[in-house]
C-alpha positions as CSV (number, residue, x, y, z in Angstrom):
1,M,-8.7,18.3,-11.1
2,N,-6.6,15.7,-12.8
3,N,-3.3,16.6,-14.2
4,L,-2.3,13.7,-16.3
5,K,0.9,15.2,-17.6
6,E,2.2,15.3,-14.0
7,K,3.6,12.5,-11.8
8,P,2.7,9.7,-11.5
9,F,1.0,9.4,-14.9
10,N,3.4,11.5,-16.9
11,L,1.2,11.1,-20.0
12,T,1.9,12.4,-23.5
13,D,-0.6,14.4,-25.4
14,E,-1.4,11.3,-27.5
15,D,-2.1,9.3,-24.2
16,I,-4.3,12.1,-22.9
17,K,-6.2,12.1,-26.2
18,W,-7.0,8.4,-25.7
19,V,-8.1,9.0,-22.1
20,N,-10.4,11.9,-23.1
21,E,-11.9,10.1,-26.1
22,T,-12.4,6.9,-24.2
23,L,-14.2,8.8,-21.4
24,R,-16.3,10.8,-23.9
25,N,-17.5,7.5,-25.6
26,M,-18.4,5.7,-22.4
27,T,-22.0,5.3,-21.2
28,Q,-22.9,6.0,-17.7
29,E,-23.2,2.3,-17.0
30,E,-19.8,1.6,-18.4
31,K,-18.3,4.3,-16.1
32,I,-19.9,2.7,-13.1
33,S,-18.6,-0.7,-14.1
34,Q,-15.1,0.8,-14.4
35,L,-15.1,1.8,-10.8
36,F,-15.0,-1.9,-9.7
37,C,-11.9,-4.1,-9.3
38,L,-13.3,-7.7,-8.9
39,I,-11.5,-11.0,-8.0
40,A,-10.8,-14.3,-9.7
41,Y,-9.8,-17.5,-8.0
42,D,-9.3,-19.6,-11.2
43,S,-9.1,-19.2,-15.0
44,E,-12.6,-20.6,-15.9
45,P,-12.9,-19.3,-19.4
46,E,-16.6,-18.7,-19.7
47,K,-16.8,-16.9,-16.3
48,L,-13.9,-14.6,-17.0
49,A,-15.0,-13.9,-20.6
50,S,-18.5,-13.0,-19.4
51,L,-17.0,-10.7,-16.8
52,A,-14.9,-8.9,-19.3
53,K,-17.7,-8.6,-22.0
54,N,-20.8,-8.1,-19.9
55,V,-19.8,-6.7,-16.5
56,K,-16.9,-4.7,-17.9
57,P,-15.0,-4.0,-14.6
58,G,-12.1,-1.6,-14.6
59,G,-9.8,-4.3,-13.1
60,L,-9.6,-7.7,-11.5
61,M,-7.3,-9.2,-8.9
62,C,-6.0,-12.8,-9.2
63,R,-5.5,-15.0,-6.3
64,P,-2.5,-17.4,-6.6
65,M,-3.0,-20.2,-9.1
66,A,-0.9,-22.4,-11.4
67,I,1.3,-20.3,-13.8
68,E,-0.6,-21.6,-16.9
69,Q,-4.0,-20.6,-15.3
70,A,-2.7,-17.2,-14.3
71,G,-1.6,-16.5,-17.9
72,E,-4.8,-17.8,-19.3
73,A,-6.9,-15.7,-16.9
74,A,-5.1,-12.5,-18.1
75,E,-5.4,-13.5,-21.7
76,I,-9.1,-14.2,-21.5
77,L,-9.8,-10.9,-19.6
78,Q,-7.8,-8.7,-22.0
79,T,-9.0,-10.4,-25.1
80,N,-12.7,-9.9,-24.2
81,S,-12.5,-6.5,-22.7
82,K,-13.5,-3.3,-24.6
83,I,-11.1,-1.2,-22.5
84,P,-7.9,-2.9,-21.3
85,M,-8.1,-4.1,-17.7
86,L,-6.0,-3.6,-14.6
87,I,-4.9,-7.1,-13.5
88,A,-3.8,-7.0,-9.9
89,A,-2.2,-9.4,-7.4
90,N,-0.8,-9.3,-3.9
91,L,2.8,-9.2,-4.9
92,E,4.2,-9.0,-1.4
93,R,6.7,-11.9,-1.3
94,G,7.4,-12.4,-5.0
95,G,5.8,-14.0,-8.0
96,V,4.3,-16.6,-5.6
97,G,1.6,-13.9,-5.0
98,V,0.1,-14.6,-8.4
99,F,1.3,-18.1,-9.5
100,E,2.3,-21.1,-7.4
101,E,5.6,-21.7,-9.2
102,G,6.8,-18.1,-8.6
103,T,9.8,-17.1,-6.5
104,S,9.1,-16.5,-2.8
105,M,11.7,-13.9,-1.7
106,G,10.4,-14.0,1.9
107,S,8.1,-11.7,3.8
108,H,8.6,-7.9,4.0
109,L,10.0,-8.4,7.5
110,A,12.6,-10.9,6.2
111,V,13.6,-8.3,3.6
112,A,13.8,-5.7,6.5
113,A,16.0,-8.0,8.6
114,T,18.7,-7.9,6.0
115,D,18.9,-4.2,6.8
116,K,19.7,-3.5,3.1
117,P,17.4,-1.3,1.1
118,E,18.7,-3.0,-2.1
119,T,17.0,-6.2,-0.9
120,A,13.7,-4.4,-1.1
121,A,14.6,-3.3,-4.6
122,R,15.3,-6.9,-5.5
123,L,11.9,-7.9,-4.1
124,G,10.2,-5.3,-6.2
125,T,12.2,-6.5,-9.3
126,I,11.2,-10.1,-8.7
127,C,7.5,-9.1,-8.2
128,G,7.6,-7.0,-11.3
129,R,9.3,-9.4,-13.6
130,E,7.3,-12.5,-12.6
131,G,4.0,-10.7,-12.3
132,A,4.4,-9.1,-15.7
133,S,5.2,-12.6,-17.1
134,V,1.6,-13.6,-16.6
135,G,0.0,-10.3,-17.5
136,V,-0.2,-8.7,-14.1
137,N,0.1,-4.9,-14.3
138,W,-0.9,-3.8,-10.7
139,S,0.7,-4.8,-7.4
140,F,-1.1,-4.4,-4.1
141,A,2.2,-3.7,-2.5
142,P,4.5,-2.5,-0.9
143,I,3.1,-2.5,2.6
144,I,4.3,0.6,4.4
145,D,2.4,0.0,7.6
146,I,4.7,0.4,10.6
147,D,4.5,-2.5,13.1
148,Y,4.4,-0.5,16.3
149,N,2.1,-2.8,18.2
150,F,3.4,-6.4,18.6
151,R,-0.1,-7.5,19.5
152,N,-1.5,-6.5,16.0
153,P,-2.7,-9.8,14.5
154,I,-2.4,-8.8,10.8
155,T,0.7,-6.5,10.2
156,N,3.5,-8.5,11.8
157,I,5.8,-10.0,9.2
158,R,3.9,-8.3,6.4
159,T,5.6,-5.0,7.3
160,F,9.2,-3.8,6.9
161,G,9.2,-3.5,10.7
162,S,8.8,-0.9,13.4
163,D,11.5,1.6,12.4
164,P,9.8,4.4,10.2
165,E,13.0,5.2,8.4
166,R,13.6,1.6,7.3
167,V,9.9,1.2,6.3
168,K,10.2,4.4,4.3
169,S,13.5,3.5,2.5
170,M,12.4,0.0,1.7
171,G,9.0,1.1,0.5
172,V,10.6,3.6,-1.8
173,E,13.0,0.9,-3.2
174,Y,10.2,-1.5,-3.9
175,V,8.1,1.2,-5.6
176,K,10.9,2.2,-7.9
177,A,11.9,-1.3,-8.8
178,I,8.5,-2.8,-9.6
179,Q,7.3,0.2,-11.6
180,K,10.5,0.0,-13.6
181,E,9.2,-3.4,-14.7
182,G,5.9,-1.9,-15.9
183,I,3.7,-2.8,-12.9
184,A,2.0,-0.1,-10.9
185,A,2.7,-0.1,-7.2
186,S,0.0,0.4,-4.5
187,I,1.3,1.7,-1.3
188,K,-0.9,0.5,1.6
189,H,-2.9,0.7,4.0
190,F,-3.4,4.5,4.2
191,P,-3.4,6.1,6.8
192,G,-1.4,3.3,8.3
193,D,-1.9,0.0,10.2
194,G,0.1,-1.3,13.1
195,V,-0.7,1.0,15.9
196,D,-4.0,-0.6,16.9
197,E,-4.0,-4.2,18.1
198,R,-7.2,-5.0,16.1
199,D,-7.6,-6.2,12.6
200,Q,-9.5,-4.0,10.1
201,H,-10.8,-7.3,8.5
202,L,-12.9,-7.7,11.6
203,V,-13.5,-4.2,13.0
204,T,-12.8,-0.6,12.1
205,S,-9.4,-0.2,13.5
206,V,-7.8,3.1,14.7
207,N,-4.5,4.9,14.1
208,T,-4.3,6.8,17.4
209,M,-1.3,8.9,16.6
210,S,-1.2,12.7,16.9
211,C,-1.0,14.7,13.7
212,D,2.6,15.6,14.3
213,D,3.6,12.0,15.1
214,W,1.8,10.7,12.1
215,D,3.5,13.3,9.8
216,N,6.9,12.2,11.0
217,T,6.3,8.4,10.6
218,F,3.5,7.1,8.4
219,G,3.1,10.4,6.6
220,S,6.8,10.6,5.9
221,A,6.8,7.1,4.4
222,Y,3.8,8.0,2.2
223,R,5.3,11.3,1.0
224,A,8.6,9.5,0.1
225,C,6.8,6.8,-1.9
226,I,4.6,9.4,-3.6
227,D,7.7,11.5,-4.4
228,A,9.2,8.3,-5.8
229,G,6.3,8.0,-8.2
230,A,4.0,5.5,-6.6
231,M,1.0,5.2,-9.0
232,T,-1.6,4.1,-6.6
233,V,-2.6,4.2,-2.9
234,M,-4.8,1.7,-1.2
235,I,-7.0,3.1,1.5
236,G,-7.5,1.1,4.7
237,H,-10.7,0.8,6.8
238,I,-8.7,2.5,9.5
239,S,-9.8,5.7,11.2
240,M,-7.4,8.5,12.3
241,P,-9.3,10.7,14.8
242,A,-6.5,13.3,15.3
243,Y,-6.5,14.3,11.6
244,S,-10.3,13.9,11.2
245,R,-10.8,16.3,14.2
246,K,-8.1,18.7,12.8
247,L,-9.6,18.8,9.3
248,V,-13.2,18.8,10.3
249,P,-13.5,21.0,13.5
250,G,-16.4,19.9,15.6
251,I,-16.7,16.5,14.1
252,K,-18.5,14.1,16.6
253,D,-17.0,10.9,17.7
254,E,-19.7,8.9,16.0
255,E,-19.0,10.8,12.8
256,I,-15.3,9.7,12.7
257,M,-15.2,7.1,9.9
258,P,-12.5,4.7,8.5
259,A,-10.4,6.4,5.9
260,S,-12.3,4.6,3.1
261,L,-15.4,6.6,4.2
262,A,-13.6,9.8,5.3
263,P,-13.3,12.5,2.7
264,E,-11.1,14.6,5.0
265,L,-8.5,11.8,4.9
266,V,-8.7,10.7,1.3
267,T,-9.4,14.0,-0.5
268,T,-8.2,16.7,1.9
269,L,-5.1,15.1,3.4
270,L,-3.9,12.6,0.8
271,K,-4.9,14.3,-2.4
272,E,-4.8,18.0,-1.6
273,Q,-2.3,18.4,1.3
274,M,0.1,15.6,0.4
275,G,-0.4,16.2,-3.4
276,F,-1.1,12.7,-4.5
277,N,-2.1,12.8,-8.1
278,G,-2.5,9.1,-8.8
279,L,-5.2,6.5,-8.4
280,V,-6.8,5.7,-5.1
281,V,-8.3,2.3,-4.4
282,T,-10.2,1.0,-1.4
283,D,-8.9,-2.0,0.5
284,A,-11.3,-5.0,0.2
285,T,-14.8,-3.8,0.7
286,T,-15.8,-7.2,2.2
287,M,-14.0,-6.3,5.3
288,A,-16.0,-5.6,8.5
289,G,-14.0,-2.4,9.0
290,M,-15.9,-0.8,6.3
291,T,-19.3,-2.4,6.6
292,I,-19.7,-1.9,10.4
293,P,-20.0,2.0,10.6
294,M,-22.4,2.7,7.7
295,P,-25.3,0.9,5.9
296,R,-23.8,-0.7,2.8
297,E,-26.3,1.0,0.4
298,K,-24.8,4.3,1.5
299,A,-21.2,3.1,2.0
300,V,-20.7,1.7,-1.5
301,P,-21.1,5.0,-3.4
302,Y,-19.8,7.1,-0.5
303,T,-16.3,5.6,-0.9
304,I,-16.1,7.1,-4.4
305,A,-17.7,10.4,-3.2
306,C,-15.0,10.6,-0.5
307,G,-12.3,10.5,-3.1
308,C,-11.5,6.8,-3.7
309,D,-11.4,6.1,-7.4
310,M,-11.8,2.4,-7.4
311,F,-13.9,0.0,-5.3
312,L,-12.2,-3.3,-4.5
313,F,-14.3,-6.5,-4.6
314,T,-18.0,-6.8,-3.7
315,K,-20.0,-8.7,-1.1
316,N,-22.6,-9.4,-3.6
317,M,-21.9,-8.2,-7.2
318,E,-25.4,-7.5,-8.3
319,E,-26.3,-5.7,-5.1
320,D,-23.1,-3.6,-4.9
321,F,-23.5,-2.6,-8.6
322,S,-27.0,-1.5,-7.9
323,Y,-25.9,0.5,-4.8
324,M,-23.2,2.2,-6.9
325,R,-25.7,2.9,-9.7
326,K,-28.2,4.4,-7.2
327,G,-25.4,6.6,-5.7
328,V,-24.8,8.1,-9.1
329,E,-28.5,8.6,-9.8
330,N,-29.3,10.3,-6.5
331,G,-26.2,12.5,-6.5
332,I,-24.1,11.0,-3.8
333,I,-21.5,10.6,-6.6
334,T,-21.7,13.8,-8.7
335,P,-21.0,13.7,-12.4
336,E,-17.8,15.6,-11.8
337,R,-16.6,13.1,-9.2
338,L,-17.5,10.1,-11.4
339,N,-15.6,11.6,-14.4
340,D,-12.7,12.4,-12.2
341,A,-12.5,8.8,-10.9
342,I,-12.8,7.4,-14.4
343,T,-10.1,9.7,-15.7
344,K,-7.8,8.4,-13.0
345,I,-8.5,4.8,-13.9
346,L,-8.0,5.5,-17.6
347,G,-4.9,7.6,-16.8
348,L,-3.3,4.7,-14.9
349,K,-4.0,2.4,-17.8
350,A,-2.5,4.8,-20.2
351,A,0.5,5.3,-18.0
352,L,1.1,1.6,-18.1
353,G,0.7,1.6,-21.9
354,L,-2.2,-0.8,-21.8
355,H,-4.1,1.0,-24.6
356,K,-1.1,0.7,-26.9
357,K,-0.5,-2.9,-26.0
358,K,-4.1,-3.8,-26.6
359,S,-3.9,-2.2,-30.1
360,A,-0.7,-4.0,-30.8
361,G,-2.0,-7.3,-29.5
362,T,0.8,-7.6,-26.9
363,L,-1.2,-7.4,-23.6
364,V,-0.9,-11.1,-23.1
365,A,2.5,-12.1,-21.6
366,S,4.8,-15.0,-22.3
367,G,4.0,-17.1,-19.3
368,E,7.7,-17.9,-18.9
369,I,9.4,-17.1,-15.6
370,P,12.2,-14.6,-16.4
371,A,15.6,-14.7,-14.7
372,K,14.5,-17.5,-12.5
373,D,18.0,-18.5,-11.6
374,E,18.9,-14.9,-10.5
375,H,15.6,-14.7,-8.5
376,E,16.4,-17.9,-6.6
377,R,19.9,-16.7,-5.9
378,W,18.5,-13.4,-4.5
379,A,16.1,-15.4,-2.3
380,K,18.9,-17.5,-1.0
381,E,20.9,-14.4,-0.2
382,C,17.9,-12.8,1.5
383,A,17.5,-16.0,3.6
384,D,21.1,-16.0,4.6
385,E,21.2,-12.3,5.6
386,S,17.8,-12.2,7.4
387,I,17.6,-15.1,9.9
388,T,18.2,-13.5,13.2
389,L,19.7,-14.9,16.4
390,V,17.7,-12.9,18.9
391,K,19.1,-14.5,22.1
392,E,21.9,-17.0,22.6
393,E,22.9,-19.1,25.5
394,K,26.7,-19.4,25.5
395,G,27.8,-22.8,24.3
396,V,24.4,-24.1,22.9
397,L,25.1,-23.3,19.3
398,P,26.2,-24.7,16.9
399,I,24.5,-28.1,17.1
400,S,25.7,-31.4,15.7
401,P,24.9,-35.1,16.1
402,E,28.2,-35.5,18.0
403,K,27.2,-32.8,20.5
404,Y,23.4,-33.5,20.7
405,K,22.5,-36.9,19.3
406,R,19.1,-37.3,20.9
407,V,16.7,-34.4,20.0
408,L,13.1,-33.8,21.0
409,V,11.2,-31.5,18.7
410,Y,8.2,-29.6,19.9
411,P,6.1,-28.7,16.8
412,I,3.8,-25.6,17.2
413,E,2.0,-25.2,13.9
414,S,-1.3,-23.8,12.7
415,E,-3.6,-25.9,10.5
416,E,-4.1,-23.1,8.0
417,G,-1.8,-20.9,6.0
418,F,-2.3,-17.3,5.2
419,A,-3.3,-16.1,1.7
420,Y,0.1,-14.3,1.1
421,G,2.4,-17.3,0.6
422,V,2.6,-19.0,4.0
423,R,2.3,-22.8,4.0
424,V,1.8,-25.5,6.6
425,G,4.0,-28.5,6.9
426,A,7.3,-26.6,7.4
427,V,7.9,-28.2,10.8
428,N,7.8,-31.7,9.3
429,Q,10.3,-30.6,6.6
430,F,12.6,-29.2,9.3
431,I,12.4,-32.5,11.2
432,E,13.3,-34.5,8.1
433,S,16.3,-32.2,7.6
434,L,17.5,-32.9,11.1
435,K,17.2,-36.6,10.5
436,S,19.2,-36.3,7.3
437,E,21.9,-34.5,9.3
438,G,22.3,-37.6,11.5
439,F,20.2,-36.6,14.6
440,D,18.0,-39.1,16.4
441,V,14.7,-37.1,16.5
442,D,11.6,-37.7,18.5
443,V,8.5,-35.5,18.1
444,F,6.7,-34.5,21.3
445,E,3.4,-36.1,22.2
446,S,1.4,-35.0,25.2
447,S,0.9,-37.6,27.9
448,K,-2.4,-37.9,29.6
449,G,-1.2,-37.8,33.2
450,Y,-2.4,-35.3,35.7
451,E,-1.0,-34.3,39.1
452,G,1.0,-37.2,40.6
453,M,0.8,-39.2,37.4
454,M,3.0,-37.2,35.0
455,Q,6.2,-38.3,33.3
456,P,9.2,-38.1,35.7
457,F,11.3,-35.0,35.2
458,S,14.5,-37.0,35.4
459,E,13.3,-39.4,32.7
460,M,13.4,-36.5,30.2
461,T,16.8,-35.2,31.2
462,E,18.2,-38.7,30.8
463,K,16.6,-39.3,27.5
464,Y,17.3,-36.1,25.5
465,D,20.4,-34.0,24.8
466,L,18.5,-31.0,23.1
467,M,15.1,-29.6,23.0
468,L,14.0,-27.8,19.7
469,Y,10.9,-25.8,19.6
470,V,9.7,-24.9,16.1
471,A,6.7,-22.5,15.8
472,N,5.0,-21.9,12.4
473,L,2.1,-19.7,13.4
474,A,1.3,-17.2,10.7
475,T,-0.8,-14.1,10.9
476,R,-4.0,-14.3,9.0
477,S,-7.2,-12.5,8.8
478,N,-10.2,-13.5,10.9
479,Q,-8.0,-14.3,14.0
480,T,-7.6,-11.8,16.8
481,T,-4.5,-13.1,18.5
482,I,-1.2,-14.7,17.4
483,R,-0.3,-16.1,20.8
484,I,0.8,-19.7,21.4
485,E,-1.9,-22.0,22.5
486,W,-0.3,-24.7,24.6
487,V,-1.6,-28.3,24.7
488,M,-3.4,-30.0,27.6
489,P,-2.9,-31.0,30.3
490,F,-1.5,-27.9,31.9
491,G,0.5,-26.7,29.0
492,A,2.3,-30.0,28.6
493,N,4.6,-28.6,25.9
494,V,5.6,-25.4,27.7
495,P,9.4,-25.1,27.9
496,I,10.2,-26.4,31.4
497,Y,13.5,-28.2,30.9
498,M,15.5,-25.1,30.0
499,E,17.7,-25.2,33.1
500,S,18.5,-28.8,32.6
501,I,18.5,-29.5,28.9
502,P,19.8,-27.1,26.2
503,T,16.7,-25.5,24.6
504,V,16.3,-23.6,21.3
505,F,13.1,-21.9,20.2
506,I,12.7,-21.2,16.5
507,S,9.9,-19.0,15.1
508,L,9.4,-19.3,11.4
509,E,6.5,-16.8,10.8
510,N,6.1,-14.5,13.9
511,P,8.9,-12.5,15.5
512,Y,7.1,-12.0,18.9
513,H,6.9,-15.4,20.5
514,L,9.3,-14.5,23.2
515,L,6.2,-13.0,25.0
516,D,5.1,-16.6,25.7
517,V,8.6,-18.2,26.3
518,P,10.4,-15.3,28.0
519,R,13.1,-17.4,29.7
520,V,14.2,-19.3,26.6
521,K,17.8,-18.4,26.3
522,T,18.3,-19.2,22.7
523,F,15.8,-17.7,20.3
524,I,15.8,-17.5,16.5
525,N,13.5,-15.6,14.1
526,T,13.3,-16.5,10.4
527,Y,10.3,-14.4,9.2
528,A,9.3,-17.0,6.6
529,S,9.0,-20.7,6.1
530,T,10.0,-21.3,2.6
531,D,12.3,-24.2,1.5
532,T,15.1,-21.6,1.0
533,I,14.6,-20.3,4.5
534,L,14.6,-23.7,6.1
535,N,17.7,-24.8,4.3
536,A,19.5,-21.6,5.4
537,L,18.3,-22.2,9.0
538,I,19.8,-25.7,9.1
539,D,23.1,-24.3,7.9
540,K,23.1,-21.7,10.6
541,L,22.2,-24.1,13.4
542,M,25.0,-26.5,12.3
543,G,27.5,-23.7,12.2
544,R,28.1,-23.7,8.5
545,S,26.8,-20.2,8.2
546,D,26.8,-17.2,10.6
547,F,23.7,-15.5,11.8
548,K,23.5,-12.1,10.0
549,G,20.0,-10.8,10.5
550,V,19.2,-7.6,12.3
551,S,15.9,-7.6,14.1
552,P,13.6,-5.1,12.4
553,V,11.2,-5.1,15.4
554,D,11.5,-5.3,19.2
555,A,11.4,-9.1,19.5
556,F,11.5,-8.7,23.3
557,C,8.0,-7.1,23.2
558,G,9.1,-4.4,25.6
559,M,9.2,-6.9,28.5
560,W,12.0,-7.2,31.0
561,D,11.8,-11.0,31.5
562,T,12.1,-11.7,27.7
563,R,15.7,-10.6,28.0
564,L,16.7,-13.1,30.8
């Protein structure tokens, strides 16, 4: 049963009275609607007003948009809602997670590379201040996944790395900082991603750890964040066979479900054994990881029956609402479970003071970015302290036009960015920066020659003083690998001149490219591709600033030849 006076809600008698009265006056249809957290890609007034008035969801997540649009979206939603709404955003890198003009502190992994927990607190503060400035009150962060498997195509730089203690300490600092700014944190993705090499967007992935190992790693991070007062937990479409078998003796392999559909993981483990008293939300229910193992008509209400309190997104709104409605009518969701979930939703809203703000007419924020100068300074310090020199060939760095006038740049860049703040075009910006420093820069273009007709090796060694590889390959959903794909013919842009021409490989968005260029002797990871990062990178290459980053993952990928 709910204990709204206890952590993380800490409600007063007056707050609890509002929760109970609101619950008592709700129709069954209104309760069902409150279970849903939908999504908005823009601030179209009629659409948002209709959602708030007629659909009446418990919450809505905003994708990044212009700051004016973000503020308008929150205003329309809160003005037209009967019950104040949870307004969520993926505040993983800074205010840029909700509005385009926001600060981008850098990825979780960039923060981790500073090796300073206070940097994670700064990230949480930036996310909290800037998110709140446009009406956001719920952050789908921090990510406390542990990046054990370098082949995982989705965790990568979105994590605080592969050291459980660093992940735990930085997760705690983020939680405390953002919640101090009045935004609820959501620690994710329970029971923990980063062990499997598959992506829960595309398949039900698996955390294969033993119960003891999980307790000492992922479990320890979750307990610490829960103890720190994390208000919400996001449940991944990730199974954990060891705990399912322990908690449900005799369970068959085909009965082992992702956590979002596993009551033994959400209710027994998280809520009962770990004592989490806050709100539990599913990860996006559009992901294949949830839709593969169970028919959707059953899965939609079963997420709530399992112990999740809110249902994130829909594949088809009308259909998913009808599935949830049927689940209540046929008893998959009992009246007690429905009221319990709604009490958690209302309890979170009360804990954030949304009911009082709605009464006072102060739910809508200013729309002005607070402490922007301080945030930008923090982002610059993070960039300075995170860029990591993984390998160095003696005498190659620093670079200068006097030392290496003629430079050939090999751009390796994806055509798409990822939804969490990554952008394309960073390589071109880097090239322009080199030119402004006085280098003569050529950009590699593949020749069409085959055996016997290729460019002479000696021609390249005579033409260039330095080879710079710049990779901007970001992790994103719906891809299954994050390996470099070389160009034809025969990998024409593979580093083959390393023994003859000084070569530096720079990875902007992925710390594991040494797997594909193991014998490169000078290798740099930046963990992000923002303007701030690129400026700091140039300073370090030119010797105007030292490399200070500490690799938060095994950039050598456990291979012997990557250390050559």
